[in-house]
N, C-alpha and C positions, 0 to 999 in steps of 0.2 A: 625717569629713564636717564638720569645723569648721576655721575658719581659724586657730585657735590663739590668737587675741587674748583677753587677760584683760579681760573686761568683766562688767557686771551681767547675770546670766542672766535671760532672759525667756522667756515662752511666747506662743503665739498668743493665748491667752485674756487674758493680762496686757496685751499690746499693744492688743488691742481695747478693753480697759477704759481704757487710757491715752488712746487716740484719742478716746473719749467724753469723758473728763475726766482730765487728768494728776494731779489731786489724789486721785482715786479710786484710781489706780495706786499713788501714794505711800502712801495709807492702808492699802492691801492688803498692802504690804511693811512698814509701820510702824503697826500697829493702834493706834487711839486708846484712851485710858483710859475707855472707856464700853462697857457691855454691849450688844451688838447681838443681836437676836433672830434665830435661824435661821428660814428659811422652808421648812417641809416641803412646801408646795405647789410651790415652785421645784425642790426635789429630786425630787419626783414627775415634774415636767416633764422634768428631765434624764434620768430613768430611761426615760420614754417615748421621748425622743430616741434613747437608746441602742438601744432595741428597734427603732425605725424604721431606724436605721443598719444593724443586723444583717440586717433583712429586705431592705434595698436591696442587700446583697451578692449576692443571688440574680440581680440584673440582670447580673452579671459572674461567672458560676459558675467554680468550680475554683481559686479563689484561696487564699492562705495568710494567716492572721491573725498579725500581730505583737502579742502580748498586752501590755497595759500594766500588768496587775496582778501578773504573775509575774516581770517583768524590770525592771531599772533602765533609766533613759533611755539610758545608754550601751549597754546590752545590746540595747535595742530598735533603736537606730541600727545596731549591728553586725549584728543579725539581718536588718534591711532590706537592708543592703549585700550580705549573703550570698545572699539570695534574688534580688537583681538580677543578681549575678554568676553565679548558677546558672541563669539564663535564665527566671525566673518571668515568666508573662504577666500575672498579676493579683495584687496585694498589698493586703490589707485592713489599715487602720491603719498604713500605712507611716510610718516615723519618720525624721526628719532634723534636723540642727542646723547652723546657720551663724551666725557672729558671736554665739555663745551664745544663739541663739533656737531653741527646740525646738518642732517642730510634728509633728502626725500627720495624714496625708492619709487621708480615709475610704476611698477606693478608688483605687488607682493601677493604670492599665492600659497595657500596652506596645502601642504602635502603630508597627510596623516598628522603626525605629531610635530612635524617640522615645517619649514617655509622655504619658498623659492623666490629669489630676487630676480626680476626681469628688468633689465635696463634697455630702454628703447633709443636707438640712434637712427638718424635719417641718412646715414652713409650706406653704401652698398657692400661694405665688408667691415670686419673688425680691425681696428687700428690700435697701435701700441698704447696711446694714451687712454683708450677705453679700459684697459686692464687696471690702470691706477684708479680710474673712476669707480669701477665695481669693487676694487679692493678696499677703498675708503668706506663704501656703503656696507660691505660685509663687516668690517672692523667695528663700525658704530652699532650696527644692528645686533650683532652677536654679543658685543659687550654690554648692550642694553638688556640682555637676558633672553633674547629670542633666538631659538636654534634655527640655523640655516643649513640645509642639506645640498642646495644646488644654486648656482648663479648662472644666469643666461644673458647673453646679449642678443637683442632682437633688432634686426636691421632690414633694410630694403632689399628685395630680390629684384635685381635689374633685368632678369629674364622674363618677368611677368608682363603679359600684354592684356590690357583691359578689354573685356567683352561684357558690355552691360554694366551692372553695378559693380563696385569694387569688391573683389574677393580678398578679404584681409588674410585668409589662410595662404593665399598664393602671393600676395603683395609682400608679405613679411617672411623672413626666415630667421631661425633661432640657432645660436651656437652655445654649447655648454662651455663656460669658461671658469668652472669651479677650480680646476687645477691651477690655472694661472692666478686666480684670486687668492688661493691659499698660499701660493709661493711668495706672495708679497706681504703677508701678514707679519712675519718676523721683523722686517725692516721698518714697518710703518711707525711704531712708537718713537723711534729715534728721529725719523724724518720730521714727525710732528713737533717733537721737542726742539730740534734744531731750527725749525721755522719760527717757533714761538720766541726762541732766543734772538733770532734775527730781528723780529718785530720789536723786541724790548731794548735792543741796542741801537747804536747809530746806524744810519743807512748803510746797508751792506756794500762793501767796496768791490762791487762786481762790474767788470768792464763789459763792453759789448761782445757778443759771440754768436755762434750759430743758433743758440737757444733763443735769440731775439725773435726768430721767425720759425722755430722748429720746436714743437709741432704746429704752433699757431703764431700768427703775427701778434706781437705784444702791443698793447695800446700805448706804451710809454716809449716806443721807438723815437718819436719826435724829440723827446726829452733826452734820452740816453745817447742819441746820435747827433746831438747839436754840434759837436766838435768836428764832425766829418764834412769836409767841403764837397761841393757838387762834383768836381772833377777829382774824385778819389779812386783808390784801387777798387773800391766797391762798385764804382760805376762801369767797370769793365764788363762787357757782355760775354756770355758763353763760358765754357769751361776752359781751364788752363792752369794758371798759378793758384796756389792755395792762399787766398787773400788774407785770411786771419793769421796765417803764419807770418806774412809780411807785416801785418798790422802789429803783431806782438814784438816785432823788431823795430817798431817806431816808424815804419814806412807807410804813409797814408796817402800822400799826394801822388798823382800820376807822374809828376815830374821827377819824383824820387825813385821810381821803379827802375830796376836794371832791365833795359830794353831787350837785351839778348836772352833774357829768361822767358820772354813772352812768346806765345804762339803767333802765327802769321796774322790772324784776325785781330787779336788784342794789340799787337804791335801797330797795326794799321790804325786802330782807333786811338791809341795813345799818342802817336805822333801827330795825327790829324787834329786832335783836341789841343795838344800843347802848342802846336804851331798855327792853330786856326787855319788849317789847310783844307781846301776843297779839292776834289778830283773827279774826272770824268773819263770814262772809257768810251770813246766815240763809236768804236766798232760794236761794242755791246749794246749801246743805245740803238744804233741802226738795225742790228739784228733783231732786237726786240720789236721795234716799230714795223719791221718788215713782216713780222709774224701776225700782224693785225690786219683787218680788212673792214670795209664798210658795206651796209650800215653797221655802226658800232654802238652797242648798248652797255652803258655803265650801270651795274647792278649791285645792290646792297640789301641784305636782309637784316631784320631785327628778330630775335627769337627769345622764347622763354623756355625754361625747363623746371620741372617740379618733381619731388620724390613720389607724389601721388598722381598717377596718370589722369589728366583731366577729361579726356575724350576716349571714345571707343577706338580700339586698335592703336593705342599709344602705350608706351612703356615708361617706367620711371626714368626721369632725367633725359628723356628724348627731347631734342631741340625742335620746338614747334614754332614755325614762322608766323608772326602776327602782323608784320609790316614789311614793306619794301619800298625802295626808291629806285627809279629808273630814269636815267638821262640818255636819250637816243640822239646820235649824230648821223645824218645821212651821208655826209662826206667830211673829210678833214677840214677843220677850221669852222664848221657850221656851228651856229648857236644851237644848243641841244634842246630837244623837246622833252618836257618832263612829265612823267607819270608816277603815281604813288598809290599806295594802298595801306589802310589800317583797319583791322577788323573791328566790328562792333562788339562791345564787351559781352562776354558770356557765350559767344558763338565759337564753334570749331572753325578756325579760319582756313584750314588747309585746302579744301577743294576750291572754294571761291578764289583764294589767292592763286592757286595753280592755274585755274582757267583764265583768270585775268592776265596773268603773266604770259601764258601761251599766246593769248590774243595780241598782246602788245609787243612781244619780241618776235620779229620776223624769223622764220625757220632757218634762213641762211645767214643770219646776222652774226657778227662777232660779239660775244658776250664778255665784257671786261669786268673783272672783280678785283678786289684787293684782299689777297689770301684766298685763293681758289678752293682750298681744302674745305673751308667752312661752307661756302655757297654750294659747292658740289655735294657736300653731305646733306644739306637741306633739300636740294632738288632730288637726290637719290631717294631720300625717305618719302618724298611726295610721290615719286614714281612707284615705289613699293606699295604705298597706301591706295593708289588709284591706278590699277593696271590699264584701264581704258585710256588713261592720259600718258602712259609710260613712254610710248614712242615719241610723242611730241616733247615731253620733258627731256628724254635722253638725247634728242637731237640738239636741244639747247646746251645740255651738258657737254657734248662733244665739241661745241664751239666756244667753250670757255677758255679765256686766256687770263693771265695773272699779272696785274700791274705792279705787284710787289717784287717781281723777279729782278728788274734792273737795280733795285735798291738792296735786295737781299744779296745779290752778287757784287754789290758795291760798284756797279758800272757808273752810277751817279751817287756821289757822296758829298755831303756838306758837313763841315765840322760840328755844326750845331746839333746834328743827329746823334752824336755821342754813342755811336755803335748800334743804334736802334734803326729798324726799318719799319716801325709802326707808322701807319698813315697819320696818326696824331702828332708824330714827330716830323715826318717827311713834309707834311703840308706847310707848317710855318717856316720850315727851312727853305722851301722852294717858292712858296706863295705867301709871303709874310702878311699880306692884307687879309687873309682868311685865317680864322682860328676857331677852336672849339671853346675857348676860355669863357666867353660871355653867354654861352647857351644855358638854358635851364636844365637841359639834359645833355650830358657831355661824354658819356661812354655807354657801352653796351650793358654793363651791370645796372647802371642807373636807369637805362631804358626799360629793362626787365622789371625793376622795382616799381617805377612809376606807372608802367602798364598795369600791374596788379592793383596799384592804388586807384587808377582810373576805373578799373572794373568794379571796385568795391564802393566808390564814393557815390553819395546821393546829392552832392552839391554840384549844381550845373555849372557854376563858375569855375570850380576846381577841375571839373571834368573837361571843360573847354581849354583851360590853361594847360593841362597835361597833354591833351590831344595835340594842341598846337606845338607844344614843346617837342613831342615825339616826331611830328612832321618836320619841324625845323632841323632836328638833329640828323634824322635819316637822310633828309634832302641834302644836307651839307656833306655827308659821306660820299654821295655820288657826284655832287658838284666838285668836291675836292679831287675826285678822280679825273673829271674833265679838265680841271686846271693843271693837275700834275702831268697828265698826258700832253697837254699843250706845251708845258715847259720842256718835256722830252723832245717834242717835235721842233721847238725853237732851237734846242741844242743841235739837232740834226741839220736844220735849215741854215743855221749860221755857219756850220762846217762846209756846207755845199756852196756857199756864196763865194 
């Protein structure tokens, strides 16, 4: 199934990488002399994608898998040809090569005398890069001699709600993308030729650009962006100036920016960073503190989401809380009483978590969060899932206040925050003795990943280590809120003296 021409071997993945940026393709074949960190969260995402792909095979039952782990590429191609010639109706992971480009089609279905390519994605809609993906598959499969009459993208239906066993016909939806696939065929040969020429020459002289993170974050950003200082034009938060336009003019440092061209927020960040200047709006701090009351409950959730709904009455990518931390202060300045929850692996945590939370948070208490949109969203989904608990949950929702507000409004700003109001940035700026840096779990994505690892492991030592790491991380989130609130109160008290 190859035309026999001796060329640089490529895969669909490497071609897609090259379409985004030829330099990225070159570096993947010629690794730079710099240590690049692996991304375990990305590997977890790939594993989830594999699970979605296997489940989607049930849409076209009775097929045969061409395994990639047990066979070489040549053997996979031969196995695919064998199945086609034997009259197979459905082939999973069908393998082809043309012009030394190797691809695997997720689900290949015979339709009379022709075939349909079904590419499975775990997204909830078709995205632009998906069209290049299927275009490459069509190019290789058809040039290998197999007629293809239809190309479809199969993706997750985010309106589906699980009731009992997964209904794959409802979980997935399919879109015919044959037209878009055919429209890309004429340009593909030149794209492939150009990418091979880039691989055979010196490293492409391609500077940084929007393609570094569009459509995907490139793994070589740490290498290609080495020359960009921490306080650069790219550190500016929010929308405003066209950063790459200024970069193309040789303007990189914040100090070189024309201040009068910046919007109000970016001008504020730039001047504060350059001058290492802090600022405090005492009226704003006082107004925020006056909006709170006691008892005061500092609340933080950890959640996971998956494309395949794990429990009854859940939807794809629904945020499901598996853990919370709660620090309660009876009055201002009190040492907080701590409560926490972490579900046992394999169980639906939602009702148990909701009941425990209702019991621990007094109905008339002020509930303090950091980014209330997230916590309110979690609580609203719990109220919808359990109507008998809805009144109690909604009472807590009504009492939620957001500790992020004085930092988002820049009523309190420290130059080290560099335009951010994330709690991970605010905490060390205000309370330098506390930090997330030395924790085994240091952010929400990592918490989600290790929670899934904890659910799958049979190693009791690893299980205990992950569990303790999750407790420590979530506990710090609410302790951080206690300490940050204390700093705001200290600002107000010093003003009143």
